ROTORBA-191390 format. One record per residue (C-alpha): y, x, z negated. Coordinates in steps of 0.05 Angstrom, whole numbers. Layout:
<sites>
<site north="Y" east="X" up="Z"/>
...
</sites>
This chain:
<sites>
<site north="-109" east="-9" up="104"/>
<site north="-110" east="45" up="52"/>
<site north="-93" east="30" up="-27"/>
<site north="-50" east="108" up="-28"/>
<site north="3" east="122" up="18"/>
<site north="73" east="180" up="6"/>
<site north="117" east="126" up="29"/>
<site north="125" east="49" up="0"/>
<site north="175" east="14" up="38"/>
<site north="189" east="-56" up="2"/>
<site north="233" east="-116" up="38"/>
<site north="266" east="-151" up="-31"/>
<site north="269" east="-223" up="-21"/>
<site north="201" east="-251" up="-36"/>
<site north="172" east="-192" up="-50"/>
<site north="217" east="-164" up="-114"/>
<site north="264" east="-221" up="-131"/>
<site north="238" east="-298" up="-123"/>
<site north="305" east="-304" up="-75"/>
<site north="287" east="-340" up="-16"/>
<site north="306" east="-415" up="-34"/>
<site north="363" east="-393" up="-67"/>
<site north="386" east="-359" up="-7"/>
<site north="358" east="-417" up="38"/>
<site north="396" east="-466" up="-7"/>
<site north="465" east="-414" up="2"/>
<site north="459" east="-418" up="74"/>
<site north="449" east="-494" up="82"/>
<site north="513" east="-511" up="26"/>
<site north="558" east="-455" up="57"/>
<site north="538" east="-481" up="132"/>
<site north="556" east="-560" up="115"/>
<site north="634" east="-558" up="128"/>
<site north="607" east="-555" up="200"/>
<site north="562" east="-618" up="186"/>
<site north="497" east="-634" up="162"/>
<site north="459" east="-629" up="231"/>
<site north="485" east="-552" up="228"/>
<site north="475" east="-544" up="158"/>
<site north="408" east="-562" up="168"/>
<site north="392" east="-522" up="241"/>
<site north="422" east="-456" up="197"/>
<site north="372" east="-461" up="139"/>
<site north="314" east="-469" up="187"/>
<site north="342" east="-411" up="224"/>
<site north="345" east="-374" up="163"/>
<site north="269" east="-384" up="155"/>
<site north="246" east="-374" up="222"/>
<site north="283" east="-306" up="219"/>
<site north="266" east="-287" up="151"/>
<site north="289" east="-205" up="136"/>
<site north="354" east="-215" up="196"/>
<site north="419" east="-205" up="159"/>
<site north="462" east="-263" up="141"/>
<site north="517" east="-232" up="188"/>
<site north="479" east="-246" up="247"/>
<site north="456" east="-315" up="226"/>
<site north="526" east="-341" up="211"/>
<site north="547" east="-310" up="274"/>
<site north="490" east="-346" up="312"/>
<site north="518" east="-416" up="277"/>
<site north="593" east="-413" up="291"/>
<site north="565" east="-377" up="368"/>
<site north="522" east="-450" up="363"/>
<site north="573" east="-505" up="330"/>
<site north="643" east="-469" up="319"/>
<site north="655" east="-425" up="382"/>
<site north="726" east="-429" up="373"/>
<site north="719" east="-403" up="311"/>
<site north="766" east="-345" up="281"/>
<site north="747" east="-286" up="239"/>
<site north="777" east="-316" up="182"/>
<site north="719" east="-371" up="188"/>
<site north="661" east="-325" up="197"/>
<site north="686" east="-290" up="131"/>
<site north="705" east="-353" up="100"/>
<site north="624" east="-367" up="109"/>
<site north="615" east="-300" up="77"/>
<site north="649" east="-311" up="22"/>
<site north="612" east="-371" up="8"/>
<site north="543" east="-348" up="21"/>
<site north="564" east="-283" up="-32"/>
<site north="593" east="-323" up="-84"/>
<site north="528" east="-376" up="-90"/>
<site north="477" east="-323" up="-95"/>
<site north="509" east="-264" up="-134"/>
<site north="498" east="-291" up="-204"/>
<site north="426" east="-329" up="-182"/>
<site north="402" east="-256" up="-158"/>
<site north="416" east="-229" up="-227"/>
<site north="376" east="-280" up="-260"/>
<site north="317" east="-294" up="-212"/>
<site north="246" east="-277" up="-228"/>
<site north="231" east="-206" up="-208"/>
<site north="161" east="-186" up="-182"/>
<site north="105" east="-185" up="-233"/>
<site north="64" east="-122" up="-237"/>
<site north="124" east="-83" up="-212"/>
<site north="128" east="-32" up="-262"/>
<site north="50" east="-19" up="-274"/>
<site north="49" east="-19" up="-205"/>
<site north="96" east="44" up="-196"/>
<site north="61" east="77" up="-253"/>
<site north="4" east="91" up="-213"/>
<site north="40" east="112" up="-153"/>
<site north="89" east="166" up="-183"/>
<site north="71" east="216" up="-131"/>
<site north="102" east="173" up="-75"/>
<site north="169" east="152" up="-58"/>
<site north="192" east="82" up="-60"/>
<site north="243" east="43" up="-17"/>
<site north="273" east="-15" up="4"/>
<site north="294" east="-36" up="70"/>
<site north="318" east="-106" up="60"/>
<site north="363" east="-157" up="97"/>
<site north="407" east="-168" up="49"/>
<site north="475" east="-142" up="41"/>
<site north="463" east="-63" up="18"/>
<site north="523" east="-62" up="-30"/>
<site north="504" east="-124" up="-64"/>
<site north="434" east="-105" up="-71"/>
<site north="453" east="-39" up="-103"/>
<site north="493" east="-67" up="-158"/>
<site north="437" east="-119" up="-170"/>
<site north="378" east="-76" up="-169"/>
<site north="425" east="-25" up="-220"/>
<site north="447" east="-87" up="-259"/>
<site north="369" east="-113" up="-264"/>
<site north="352" east="-38" up="-287"/>
<site north="304" east="-35" up="-226"/>
<site north="347" east="16" up="-185"/>
<site north="308" east="74" up="-229"/>
<site north="239" east="54" up="-187"/>
<site north="262" east="61" up="-123"/>
<site north="274" east="140" up="-113"/>
<site north="272" east="131" up="-36"/>
<site north="338" east="93" up="-42"/>
<site north="358" east="15" up="-30"/>
<site north="385" east="-7" up="45"/>
<site north="405" east="-71" up="74"/>
<site north="448" east="-103" up="117"/>
<site north="496" east="-101" up="155"/>
<site north="454" east="-43" up="174"/>
<site north="386" east="-72" up="215"/>
<site north="320" east="-58" up="187"/>
<site north="296" east="-25" up="264"/>
<site north="359" east="19" up="239"/>
<site north="347" east="42" up="174"/>
<site north="263" east="60" up="202"/>
<site north="291" east="102" up="251"/>
<site north="340" east="141" up="197"/>
<site north="287" east="144" up="142"/>
<site north="235" east="170" up="200"/>
<site north="294" east="225" up="226"/>
<site north="292" east="247" up="154"/>
<site north="224" east="257" up="144"/>
<site north="193" east="193" up="119"/>
<site north="122" east="195" up="154"/>
<site north="102" east="128" up="194"/>
<site north="25" east="145" up="187"/>
<site north="30" east="163" up="102"/>
<site north="77" east="99" up="93"/>
<site north="56" east="26" up="76"/>
<site north="117" east="-28" up="83"/>
<site north="104" east="-97" up="37"/>
<site north="143" east="-149" up="62"/>
<site north="145" east="-226" up="68"/>
<site north="169" east="-242" up="140"/>
<site north="138" east="-236" up="205"/>
<site north="204" east="-194" up="215"/>
<site north="172" east="-143" up="170"/>
<site north="116" east="-141" up="198"/>
<site north="150" east="-130" up="268"/>
<site north="191" east="-80" up="241"/>
<site north="126" east="-39" up="209"/>
<site north="83" east="-46" up="273"/>
<site north="143" east="-19" up="317"/>
<site north="135" east="38" up="284"/>
<site north="63" east="47" up="275"/>
<site north="66" east="43" up="201"/>
<site north="16" east="2" up="152"/>
<site north="40" east="-66" up="139"/>
<site north="26" east="-119" up="81"/>
<site north="38" east="-190" up="68"/>
<site north="56" east="-224" up="2"/>
<site north="52" east="-300" up="-6"/>
<site north="69" east="-330" up="-64"/>
<site north="147" east="-332" up="-59"/>
<site north="145" east="-327" up="25"/>
<site north="180" east="-376" up="72"/>
<site north="126" east="-362" up="121"/>
<site north="59" east="-402" up="120"/>
<site north="-9" east="-356" up="119"/>
<site north="-30" east="-395" up="178"/>
<site north="37" east="-367" up="225"/>
<site north="12" east="-299" up="204"/>
<site north="-57" east="-292" up="202"/>
<site north="-46" east="-333" up="280"/>
<site north="14" east="-282" up="297"/>
<site north="-12" east="-217" up="258"/>
<site north="-85" east="-238" up="243"/>
<site north="-103" east="-160" up="223"/>
<site north="-47" east="-154" up="158"/>
<site north="-73" east="-152" up="98"/>
<site north="-53" east="-217" up="53"/>
<site north="-31" east="-210" up="-20"/>
<site north="-10" east="-257" up="-68"/>
<site north="42" east="-209" up="-109"/>
<site north="52" east="-150" up="-124"/>
<site north="16" east="-159" up="-189"/>
<site north="-55" east="-166" up="-140"/>
<site north="-39" east="-113" up="-108"/>
<site north="-23" east="-70" up="-163"/>
<site north="-92" east="-87" up="-189"/>
<site north="-130" east="-71" up="-127"/>
<site north="-108" east="-6" up="-131"/>
<site north="-124" east="-3" up="-200"/>
<site north="-187" east="-22" up="-185"/>
<site north="-201" east="29" up="-127"/>
<site north="-180" east="82" up="-183"/>
<site north="-224" east="66" up="-233"/>
<site north="-271" east="75" up="-180"/>
<site north="-249" east="145" up="-150"/>
<site north="-256" east="168" up="-223"/>
<site north="-323" east="146" up="-236"/>
<site north="-350" east="166" up="-164"/>
<site north="-313" east="231" up="-188"/>
<site north="-350" east="243" up="-251"/>
<site north="-420" east="225" up="-218"/>
<site north="-404" east="274" up="-163"/>
<site north="-390" east="319" up="-220"/>
<site north="-460" east="310" up="-266"/>
<site north="-500" east="301" up="-205"/>
</sites>
């Protein structure tokens, strides 16, 4: 992995916002109407498929546990989920080191590519004064991450000059599908490091954005020092 890229791509939950537990709890609470087993199963499925949208996950739940459910039942689940997560997304912790990392990469574009609802994300990022950091845009569901990447590349994003920072195996799979470098942040992830090291052994792992920013700062100091030495050599 290089440290300097033209494009930095970020997942949201578990990377920018400490929202993974919030969303796991919301999936479980909303699915209880179909029984405790269904609720536990949906939470497990959600954690196994991090980065995949709520739209797909609730379809999975109904297909498995309530195949006769109506569209109204489906939308009731979506509404339940949105109500439970919205206020907590406004108040949960955001990544330490984010503004410092942005200051180090002012010449690069920043883009959010999330499994979270796109309209909800844009609203929350605006209210939390985070949207200004992401000049490349904030993208989410119901459009899938793969489709967003296809569209961004068609619009000029260069895969070879990009880094995707995520906390799920799906993030790493999306990056690999387009030959984009990736980095995994572990602090808030619901994926074990053993899984990452087994399934994606070459992926660099960082505890959080602050650790990645510190590494970039160190590399910039070394580069500046080397440049001065060569100028005086």
